[in-house]
N, CA, C and O of each residue as an XYZ file, in Angstrom:
488
protein
N      84.603     17.774    -78.266
C      83.419     18.476    -77.957
C      82.151     17.228    -77.948
O      82.156     16.280    -78.733
N      81.200     17.437    -76.998
C      80.255     16.424    -77.119
C      79.212     16.721    -77.952
O      79.035     17.912    -78.210
N      78.350     15.758    -78.516
C      77.349     15.924    -79.245
C      76.314     17.022    -78.710
O      75.893     17.917    -79.443
N      75.946     16.879    -77.396
C      75.005     17.584    -76.661
C      75.261     19.057    -76.867
O      74.379     19.888    -77.085
N      76.766     19.341    -76.762
C      77.195     20.793    -76.749
C      76.907     21.234    -78.184
O      76.391     22.337    -78.360
N      77.199     20.463    -79.198
C      77.112     20.982    -80.589
C      75.526     21.145    -80.674
O      75.172     22.227    -81.141
N      74.581     20.324    -80.332
C      73.316     20.651    -80.595
C      72.901     21.740    -79.733
O      71.991     22.430    -80.193
N      73.392     22.088    -78.490
C      72.771     23.556    -77.944
C      73.327     24.579    -78.626
O      72.631     25.570    -78.847
N      74.541     24.530    -79.035
C      75.190     25.701    -79.792
C      74.168     25.942    -81.160
O      73.679     27.039    -81.432
N      73.983     24.885    -81.834
C      72.912     25.085    -82.874
C      71.634     25.591    -82.568
O      71.167     26.407    -83.361
N      70.915     25.245    -81.492
C      69.832     25.724    -81.106
C      69.907     27.194    -80.596
O      68.941     27.947    -80.726
N      70.954     27.548    -80.073
C      71.218     28.820    -79.572
C      71.315     29.830    -80.824
O      70.783     30.940    -80.816
N      72.064     29.307    -81.909
C      72.434     30.032    -83.128
C      71.144     30.112    -83.929
O      70.923     31.103    -84.626
N      70.316     29.137    -83.856
C      68.890     29.383    -84.292
C      68.127     30.224    -83.792
O      67.395     30.901    -84.514
N      68.143     30.359    -82.383
C      67.374     31.190    -81.831
C      67.727     32.649    -81.865
O      66.873     33.530    -81.763
N      69.183     32.909    -82.030
C      69.537     34.429    -82.361
C      69.091     34.724    -83.729
O      68.601     35.832    -83.947
N      69.205     33.840    -84.702
C      68.772     34.117    -86.087
C      67.391     34.323    -86.039
O      66.990     35.233    -86.764
N      66.528     33.704    -85.361
C      65.249     34.146    -85.456
C      64.752     35.421    -84.853
O      63.811     36.064    -85.318
N      65.621     35.838    -83.508
C      65.580     36.962    -82.915
C      65.936     38.156    -83.952
O      65.190     39.130    -84.047
N      67.009     38.039    -84.655
C      67.621     39.010    -85.533
C      66.527     39.318    -86.777
O      66.333     40.432    -87.263
N      65.882     38.117    -87.164
C      64.568     38.445    -88.161
C      63.657     39.115    -87.652
O      63.212     40.044    -88.325
N      63.094     38.856    -86.309
C      62.194     39.713    -85.996
C      62.492     41.218    -85.669
O      61.579     42.043    -85.703
N      63.863     41.590    -85.329
C      64.189     42.787    -85.169
C      64.394     43.620    -86.510
O      64.157     44.820    -86.645
N      64.887     42.736    -87.484
C      64.638     43.397    -88.752
C      63.390     43.743    -89.502
O      63.243     44.572    -90.401
N      62.484     42.901    -88.923
C      61.133     42.972    -89.572
C      60.538     44.358    -88.763
O      59.796     45.188    -89.287
N      61.020     44.403    -87.432
C      60.429     45.400    -86.607
C      61.088     46.902    -87.411
O      60.344     47.844    -87.683
N      62.276     46.909    -87.655
C      62.918     48.130    -88.020
C      62.435     48.411    -89.335
O      62.493     49.574    -89.735
N      61.889     47.362    -90.184
C      61.373     47.699    -91.541
C      59.782     48.338    -91.518
O      58.799     47.643    -91.258
N      59.737     49.507    -91.778
C      58.431     50.235    -91.587
C      57.337     49.522    -92.207
O      56.219     49.471    -91.695
N      57.709     48.850    -93.543
C      56.642     48.255    -94.318
C      56.126     47.015    -93.897
O      55.000     46.618    -94.197
N      57.135     46.248    -93.034
C      56.758     44.833    -92.623
C      56.372     44.914    -91.135
O      55.890     43.894    -90.642
N      56.509     45.886    -90.444
C      56.174     45.967    -88.855
C      54.853     45.598    -88.574
O      54.662     45.193    -87.427
N      53.802     45.639    -89.407
C      52.432     45.228    -89.064
C      52.319     43.687    -88.867
O      51.290     43.199    -88.400
N      53.328     42.971    -89.207
C      53.314     41.587    -88.998
C      53.611     40.982    -87.635
O      53.189     39.894    -87.244
N      54.343     41.768    -87.002
C      54.673     41.567    -85.452
C      53.550     41.936    -84.620
O      53.410     41.338    -83.553
N      52.647     42.929    -84.990
C      51.426     43.196    -84.283
C      50.293     42.599    -84.671
O      49.264     42.878    -84.056
N      50.250     41.671    -85.751
C      49.215     40.896    -86.064
C      48.592     39.898    -84.879
O      49.355     39.125    -84.299
N      47.161     39.947    -84.541
C      46.823     39.236    -83.528
C      47.142     37.730    -83.559
O      47.378     37.147    -82.500
N      47.160     37.029    -84.833
C      47.451     35.592    -84.839
C      48.835     35.524    -84.343
O      49.096     34.712    -83.454
N      49.834     36.360    -84.867
C      51.330     36.309    -84.403
C      51.407     36.317    -82.850
O      52.105     35.479    -82.280
N      50.616     37.363    -82.072
C      50.649     37.525    -80.800
C      50.260     36.469    -80.009
O      50.888     36.059    -79.033
N      48.851     35.874    -80.582
C      48.499     34.795    -79.626
C      49.411     33.508    -79.843
O      49.735     32.911    -78.817
N      49.785     33.098    -80.854
C      50.721     31.750    -81.209
C      52.014     32.086    -80.275
O      52.467     31.257    -79.485
N      52.509     33.268    -80.433
C      53.724     33.413    -79.749
C      53.453     33.358    -78.051
O      54.293     32.862    -77.300
N      52.379     33.840    -77.640
C      52.098     33.770    -76.148
C      52.029     32.271    -75.834
O      52.637     31.793    -74.876
N      51.277     31.546    -76.661
C      51.241     30.118    -76.177
C      52.524     29.351    -76.282
O      52.777     28.394    -75.550
N      53.425     29.855    -77.330
C      54.914     29.194    -77.327
C      55.513     29.534    -76.334
O      56.260     28.711    -75.804
N      55.365     30.902    -75.755
C      56.169     31.436    -74.687
C      55.748     30.673    -73.303
O      56.582     30.181    -72.542
N      54.360     30.644    -73.090
C      53.901     29.830    -71.853
C      54.518     28.140    -72.032
O      54.955     27.485    -71.085
N      54.456     27.797    -73.026
C      55.022     26.413    -73.263
C      56.490     26.501    -72.838
O      57.032     25.809    -71.977
N      57.001     27.391    -73.525
C      58.637     27.427    -73.252
C      58.888     27.605    -71.477
O      59.499     26.804    -70.768
N      58.392     28.565    -71.145
C      58.383     28.919    -69.599
C      58.097     27.727    -68.690
O      58.673     27.451    -67.637
N      56.977     26.990    -69.363
C      56.836     25.748    -68.397
C      57.517     24.766    -68.565
O      57.480     23.983    -67.616
N      58.392     24.359    -69.742
C      59.466     23.602    -69.729
C      60.663     23.924    -69.053
O      61.410     23.134    -68.476
N      60.800     25.254    -69.179
C      62.096     25.680    -68.324
C      61.968     25.578    -66.863
O      62.904     25.170    -66.175
N      60.678     25.988    -66.300
C      60.502     25.754    -64.863
C      60.318     24.246    -64.509
O      60.539     23.911    -63.346
N      59.976     23.424    -65.313
C      59.865     21.866    -64.905
C      61.253     21.367    -64.776
O      61.472     20.753    -63.732
N      62.154     21.482    -65.533
C      63.628     21.279    -65.203
C      64.473     22.093    -66.083
O      64.238     22.323    -67.269
N      65.419     22.484    -65.441
C      66.442     23.499    -66.037
C      67.222     22.799    -67.264
O      67.783     23.483    -68.121
N      67.220     21.527    -67.288
C      67.936     20.879    -68.419
C      67.183     21.277    -69.889
O      67.731     21.183    -70.988
N      66.065     21.652    -69.692
C      65.152     21.714    -70.983
C      65.345     23.093    -71.484
O      64.624     23.408    -72.431
N      66.182     23.985    -71.033
C      66.290     25.377    -71.352
C      66.433     25.680    -73.027
O      65.882     26.581    -73.659
N      67.431     24.541    -73.571
C      67.828     24.704    -74.957
C      66.677     24.421    -75.815
O      66.430     25.129    -76.790
N      65.965     23.414    -75.489
C      64.774     22.926    -76.164
C      63.609     24.019    -76.135
O      62.957     24.305    -77.140
N      63.415     24.602    -74.876
C      62.381     25.628    -74.898
C      62.840     26.737    -75.718
O      62.008     27.311    -76.421
N      64.166     27.150    -75.723
C      64.352     28.376    -76.465
C      64.386     27.920    -78.161
O      63.948     28.607    -79.084
N      64.912     26.821    -78.250
C      64.682     26.305    -79.724
C      63.006     26.112    -80.210
O      62.569     26.295    -81.347
N      62.314     25.734    -79.123
C      60.760     25.892    -79.638
C      60.366     27.226    -79.939
O      59.578     27.453    -80.857
N      60.899     28.203    -79.173
C      60.395     29.672    -79.296
C      60.978     29.878    -80.688
O      60.163     30.128    -81.576
N      62.089     29.819    -80.967
C      62.659     30.071    -82.272
C      62.062     29.537    -83.401
O      61.952     30.215    -84.422
N      61.625     28.284    -83.324
C      60.987     27.499    -84.492
C      59.511     28.324    -84.527
O      59.110     28.689    -85.632
N      58.808     28.581    -83.488
C      57.530     28.967    -83.477
C      57.519     30.381    -84.187
O      56.719     30.695    -85.068
N      58.437     31.124    -83.720
C      58.699     32.511    -84.332
C      59.156     32.470    -85.858
O      58.778     33.351    -86.631
N      59.972     31.432    -86.268
C      60.422     31.393    -87.596
C      59.175     31.068    -88.457
O      58.886     31.728    -89.455
N      58.507     30.088    -88.044
C      57.217     29.468    -88.789
C      56.101     30.463    -88.794
O      55.455     30.513    -89.841
N      55.745     31.282    -87.802
C      54.734     32.098    -88.069
C      55.122     33.367    -88.803
O      54.288     33.957    -89.489
N      56.402     33.812    -88.673
C      56.954     34.960    -89.880
C      57.084     34.335    -91.227
O      56.936     35.000    -92.252
N      57.357     33.073    -91.232
C      57.508     32.430    -92.713
C      56.071     32.567    -93.191
O      55.843     33.089    -94.283
N      55.189     32.159    -92.485
C      53.713     31.997    -93.152
C      52.968     33.167    -93.280
O      51.956     33.200    -93.980
N      53.464     34.312    -92.545
C      52.763     35.662    -92.666
C      53.559     36.469    -93.849
O      53.092     37.561    -94.172
N      54.753     35.986    -94.524
C      55.255     36.857    -95.407
C      54.568     36.624    -96.727
O      54.256     35.545    -97.230
N      54.384     37.901    -97.212
C      53.628     38.073    -98.534
C      54.356     37.349    -99.719
O      53.777     36.839   -100.678
N      55.662     37.377    -99.520
C      56.463     36.928   -100.724
C      56.687     35.322   -100.782
O      57.238     34.777   -101.739
N      56.223     34.667    -99.711
C      56.412     33.141    -99.754
C      55.198     32.424   -100.388
O      54.031     32.675   -100.088
N      55.534     31.641   -101.162
C      54.426     30.874   -101.921
C      54.490     29.309   -101.212
O      55.366     28.531   -101.591
N      53.853     29.048   -100.530
C      53.713     27.647    -99.857
C      53.552     26.557   -100.981
O      54.191     25.518   -100.815
N      52.748     26.679   -102.140
C      52.664     25.636   -103.152
C      53.949     25.365   -103.770
O      54.272     24.219   -104.081
N      54.833     26.561   -103.995
C      56.171     26.298   -104.624
C      57.034     25.490   -103.663
O      57.801     24.606   -104.042
N      56.883     25.798   -102.579
C      57.766     25.093   -101.613
C      57.267     23.574   -101.345
O      58.036     22.736   -100.874
N      55.897     23.278   -101.685
C      55.726     21.953   -101.545
C      56.105     21.191   -102.710
O      56.610     20.076   -102.589
N      55.875     21.766   -103.913
C      56.152     21.207   -105.091
C      57.675     20.992   -105.212
O      58.105     20.064   -105.897
N      58.486     21.822   -104.567
C      60.161     21.728   -104.577
C      60.164     20.633   -103.780
O      60.862     19.711   -104.201
N      59.494     20.423   -102.576
C      59.752     19.125   -101.784
C      59.533     17.889   -102.514
O      60.275     16.933   -102.291
N      58.585     17.806   -103.369
C      58.128     16.630   -104.028
C      59.248     16.492   -105.031
O      59.687     15.377   -105.316
N      59.701     17.552   -105.551
C      60.805     17.305   -106.610
C      61.968     16.830   -106.060
O      62.681     16.140   -106.788
N      62.437     17.124   -104.545
C      63.663     16.751   -104.011
C      63.510     15.270   -103.700
O      64.466     14.495   -103.686
N      62.221     14.914   -103.447
C      61.979     13.520   -103.135
C      61.879     12.529   -104.351
O      61.770     11.303   -104.324
N      61.951     13.470   -105.533
C      61.864     12.696   -106.853
C      60.437     11.998   -106.969
O      60.350     10.833   -107.357
N      59.523     12.618   -106.681
C      58.157     12.270   -106.485
C      57.062     13.102   -107.482
O      57.188     14.327   -107.473
N      56.244     12.659   -108.142
C      55.351     13.460   -108.838
C      54.318     13.791   -107.967
O      53.743     12.811   -107.493
N      53.818     15.137   -107.536
C      52.880     15.501   -106.868
C      51.462     15.011   -107.222
O      50.594     14.811   -106.372
N      51.304     14.838   -108.520
C      50.024     14.256   -109.093
C      49.719     12.998   -108.858
O      48.727     12.660   -108.213
N      50.759     12.012   -109.493
C      50.378     10.699   -109.532
C      51.316     10.079   -108.610
O      51.229      8.851   -108.597
N      52.200     10.590   -107.824
C      53.089     10.011   -106.719
C      53.855      8.950   -107.273
O      54.163      8.072   -106.468
N      54.273      8.798   -108.549
C      55.166      7.641   -108.882
C      56.474      8.588   -109.033
O      56.515      9.818   -108.998
N      57.454      7.727   -109.199
C      58.970      8.300   -109.188
C      59.347      8.803   -110.375
O      58.927      8.428   -111.469
N      60.339      9.867   -110.117
C      60.575     10.794   -111.180
C      61.938     10.136   -111.383
O      62.465      9.540   -110.444
N      62.630     10.238   -112.790
C      63.896      9.585   -112.870
C      64.943     10.636   -112.508
O      66.104     10.253   -112.358
N      64.641     11.923   -112.355
C      65.673     12.939   -111.781
C      64.960     14.137   -111.177
O      63.770     14.417   -111.321
N      65.939     14.846   -110.427
C      65.473     16.114   -109.703
C      65.048     17.102   -110.855
O      64.093     17.868   -110.723
N      65.768     17.037   -111.915
C      65.626     18.050   -112.955
C      64.504     17.939   -113.865
O      64.243     18.732   -114.769
N      63.855     16.885   -113.553
C      62.710     16.545   -114.538
C      61.660     17.595   -114.565
O      61.298     18.042   -113.477
N      61.076     18.089   -115.740
C      60.078     19.056   -115.752
C      58.750     18.657   -116.138
O      57.783     19.413   -116.048
N      58.687     17.340   -116.618
C      57.440     16.697   -116.892
C      57.140     15.361   -116.756
O      57.708     14.608   -117.546
N      56.339     14.848   -115.897
C      56.371     13.465   -115.268
C      56.048     12.587   -116.435
O      55.038     12.757   -117.118
N      57.111     11.450   -116.693
C      56.709     10.556   -117.523
C      55.715      9.680   -117.539
O      55.463      8.997   -118.531
N      54.961      9.613   -116.274
C      53.854      8.787   -116.292
C      52.422      9.369   -116.401
O      51.500      8.666   -116.814
N      52.250     10.597   -116.048
C      50.961     11.363   -116.030
C      51.070     12.580   -116.749
O      50.106     13.344   -116.794
N      52.384     12.902   -117.444
C      52.727     14.129   -118.360
C      52.090     15.475   -117.587
O      51.467     16.350   -118.188
N      52.335     15.482   -116.275
C      52.030     16.784   -115.657
C      53.211     17.551   -115.657
O      54.328     17.035   -115.644
N      53.004     18.781   -115.671
C      54.048     19.772   -115.517
C      54.542     19.911   -114.062
O      53.767     19.991   -113.109
N      55.978     19.934   -113.949
C      56.409     19.973   -112.563
C      57.001     21.350   -112.472
O      57.481     21.747   -111.410
């Protein structure tokens, strides 16, 4: 199997996952308002116009336009989720990189809870 085929399959599966997430939100009455939010509608319209432009420019770009739509949908739904804490995500990113978010010095381990340099709580 060629690498491009694997990439295309991955993009298609990501797009299907994003579509199922949107359908799940639509079926949940408590979360349905997120799909009718004006910001969501405007950004998805821009992503859709860009994807259609890529598609009609050259048909070889269809997986990338589909992947771009899926990514835009995922990002917007993630940022409008009330349970998602972006600060926690950023702190976990610094911990995974083994860097202190306060002094930017290296940490000895991923499991470090206190920076040995500036003594900040991680």
